N, C-alpha and C positions, 0 to 999 in steps of 0.2 A: 550871903557870904560877903564879907568886907575884904577889900584888898588895899593895903597901904603901900604907897610908892615913894621912892626917893632915888637919888642919883646912883646909889650903890646897888639897889635891887628892889625887891618887893616882898611883901609878907601877907600871909593869910592867918587865920586863927591857929593853924596847925603847922605852917611851914614858913621859913624865912630863907630866901634864895637870892644870891648875888647874881647880877646880870652875867658876869664873867663865868659863872658856874654852869650856865645853861649850855647844853650840847645840841639840842634839837627842839623844835616846836612843831606840833601837828594839830590837825583838826579831825575829829571823829564825828561822823553823822549817823543818824539812825532813821528808821522809817516810822518813828513813833509820833511825829508831829501831825497836825499843827498845834494841838492843844496842850502839849507837854514839851519840855525841853528836848530838842533833837539835834543840837550842835554843841560839841564840847571841845575845849582847847586842851591840848596835851603838852605839858612842859617837861622835857626830859633833862635830867642832870645827873651827876655822878651818884647822888643819893637816892634816886628813884624817879618815878614819874608822877607828876601832879596833874589831876584832871579838874578843869574849871568849867562850869556851865557857861554857855555862850552868852547868856544874859548878863553876866558880870564882866565880860571882856568887851566893853564898849566905851565910847567916849575917851576919857582920860587914860583908862587902862590900856585900851587898844593903841592909842597914840604913843604911850610910853613903850610898848612892845616894839612898834615900828621904829621909834627913835633910837632905842638902845640896841636893837638887833637888826642892823641894816642888811638888806638883801632878801627880804621876804618875797616869796613868789606870789605876786598879786593875782596871777591867773588861777593858781590853785585855790586861793582864798575865795575867789568868785565861784569857781566850780563847786567848792564845798558848800558855800552858802546856798547854792541852787540845788543841791542834792537832796533827794528824798529817799536815798538808799542807805544801807549799812556800808560804810566806806571809811577808810583812813587816808589822809593826806599828810605828808611831811612837807611843811611849807617853809621851813628854815632849818638850817644846820650850820654849825660853826665852820667857818672857812669856805662856805659855798660860793660859787661864782654867781654874779648877778645874772638872773635869768634873762633880763632884757638885752644883755650884751653877749650872751652865750653863742648864738648862731654866728655872729660876726667873728668871734674869736675862733670858732671851729672852722669857718670858711677860710680864714687866713692861714690857720694851721694846716689845712688840707693842701692849699696851694704851695706852701713852703715844703711840705713833705714830698709832693709830686716832683717839685723842682730838684730836691735833694736826690731823688731816685733817678733823675735824668730825663724826666718827662715834662710835658707842658699841660697844666691843669685845664686850660681852655674853659668850657662852660660847665665842667663836671663838678666844680665846687658848689655851684648853685643847685645842680641836679641832685647831688648826694644829700645836701642839707634839706632840700625840699622833700625828699623821701622820708627823712627822719622826722619831718614836721607834719606828716599826713594826719588828717583829722581823726582817723580811726585808731590812732595810736594813743595809748594811755601810759604804758610803761616803756615800750621800745621807742623812746623819743630821744631828742638831742641831749636830754639830761642823762639818760643811760649811756649814750655815746661818750659824753664828757666824763662821766664817772669811770668808764673803762680806760680812757686815755690817761686820767689821773693815776689810776693804778699802775699803768705801764710806766709813767713818769717817775713813780716812787721807787723803782728798782732798776739798777743797771742790768742790761741783758743784751746778748748778741742778737743780731738781726732785728733790732728795735724798730727800724724804719719799715721793714717788711711786715712786722707784727702790727704796727700802727696802721698801715694800709689795709690789712685784713680787718682790723677793728672798725675802720670807717665803713666797710662794706658788709660786716657780718650779719647785720639785720636790715640791710638796705631794702630787701623785699620782706615784708612782714604782713601775712594774712592769716596767721594761725594754721597754716597748711603744712603737711608733712614734707613738702619739697621746698620750703622757704629757703633753707640753706643752699640747696642746689641752684635755685633761681638767683639768690644773692651772689653766688660764685659766678654764675653766667653773666650777671651784670658787671661784676668786677672784670671779667675777661674782656667784655666789650669796651668798658671804660679804659682799661689798661692799654688796649691796642689803640684806641682813639688818642690817648695821651702820650703814646710813644714810649711806654715803659719797657725796659729790657725784658726779654722773654723769660729768663730764669727768675727774675724778681716776681714777675706776674704769676708764673707757675707756682712758686712757693706761696704767695699770698692767697691764691685761689684754693690751694690745698688746705691752708689754715682756715679759711671760711667754711669749707666742707666739714672740717673737724668740729665745728661748733654745734653740730647736731647731737644733742646730749643723749639721745637714745641709741646712738651708734658707737661702736668701739673706736677709740682713737687710733689713727694710723701712727704707730710709734716711730716710723721713719721720718715723719714730718717734724723738722726742728721747730720748736716753739709751740707745738700743738697743745701740750699740757698747760702752758702759760696762758694761751689765748682762752682756752676753756675755763681755767680758773678765774681769769679776769672777768669773763662773762658771768660767772656765778658768784662773784664777790659780794653782790647784794645780799646773799644769804647770811653773811656775817656782819651786816651793817647794824646800826642801832634798831631797836624794836619798831620805831615809827617808820623808818625806811623799809624794813622788812614787811610790815603789814601793808604799807602802801604798795609795795611790789606785788604782793600776793593778790590784793584787791584789784590792782590795775591790770594785771595779766588776765585775771578772770573776766574783767570787764571787756577787754579786747576780744577774748575768745568767744564771749557770749554774743558777739555780733554775728558769728557764723555758726555757733552750735548752741543747743539747748543748755540752759544753766546747769541742769543736773548732769549732763554729759561732761560739761566743763569741770564741775566739782569732782566728779569721779576720776576724770583723767588727770586733773591737777593733783588730787590726793595720791593717785598711783605714782605720779612722778616724784612728789615730795617724799612719799614713803620709801621709794626705791633709793633715793639719795641717802636716807637715814640708814639703809642696809649696807651701804658701801663701807668698806674698811676705812677709807679716807675720802672725804668729799673733795678735798683739794689735793692735787697730785704734786704740785711744786712745793718745796720746803718753805719758801718765803711766805706764800699765801696760806699754806697749811698752818704755819705758826701764827699768822695774823688773824685768821678767820675761822679755823676749824671749830674751836670750842663754842664761839658765839653762834656760828651757823647751826650747830647741832642743838643748841639751846632754843634757838628760834624755831627750827623745824620740829623739834619735839613738842614745843608749846602749841604750834598751829595744828600739827598732826593729831594731837590729843584733844583739840577743841571741837565744839559742835559742828563747825563748818565742814569737817571731813569725817563726820560720824558714819555716813553711808560708805565712804571709801574704806574706812577701817573695818566695817562689817563685811564688805566684799572681800577684803584682803584676808580676814579671818576665815571666810568660807572657801578661800583658795581661788576666787574668781579674778 
């Protein structure tokens, strides 16, 4: 396959795409190597998704991608190139924050938030970012936290600061365990007292963290609970590369503690139950923004071979 490059974009035998038209770039790896192609580049734009064999995205072509699409996640590229599994990574998307500066930006934001709420961040900015950077995390990372905060920033809302505090702690404890939300809320309780946050503010934020347990009914009396839950699920309505990366990464996280078959069945049950809901997103703003795309993503992955066993068990009523 030949690729022609210029300042405006690139072309293959079948497609011509301008740099400015690209929305996201990903990598797909398979377990088929080493004697056949097992790395593929995925280029997503408004006209569809183009897949290129890794063997043609080298040298001049790779350099052109890096040059015209600044902000590539170099760590993800290395992880993908080392992978021998079936996996998808979204390594670039339009408007993304430079991954190399993300942690510093989040730490500063956390300090400013705590001070606005009347507390002193002390060492907790380092502590909370260290937890989001734990090596066993593949989806519940600082990137997920940054995406949640970006969603919050995109809409004016009452209690924005309390909601932001809850988002900083909502996955602070992540082990794939049923009590992760309870433990994250307990960590927030401890941190809030250490930082001298007002009792009412802390109580509200703790309640919001507890509401992020997606298999539990929301406490309707907690202001902002629907919004926090919707923000946490916004990835369901992202572009297809981001959605596939999310599903693969969560399964990878959970497989560290559970057998892969248990993970696939449990994930399938969770995703299938989301599809059964009358509305996945409870707030009007995020329902308008993501509901249709989320249902399309969920229906596609639910109907795929990866959840065939989960579908069979659901059909049998198990």
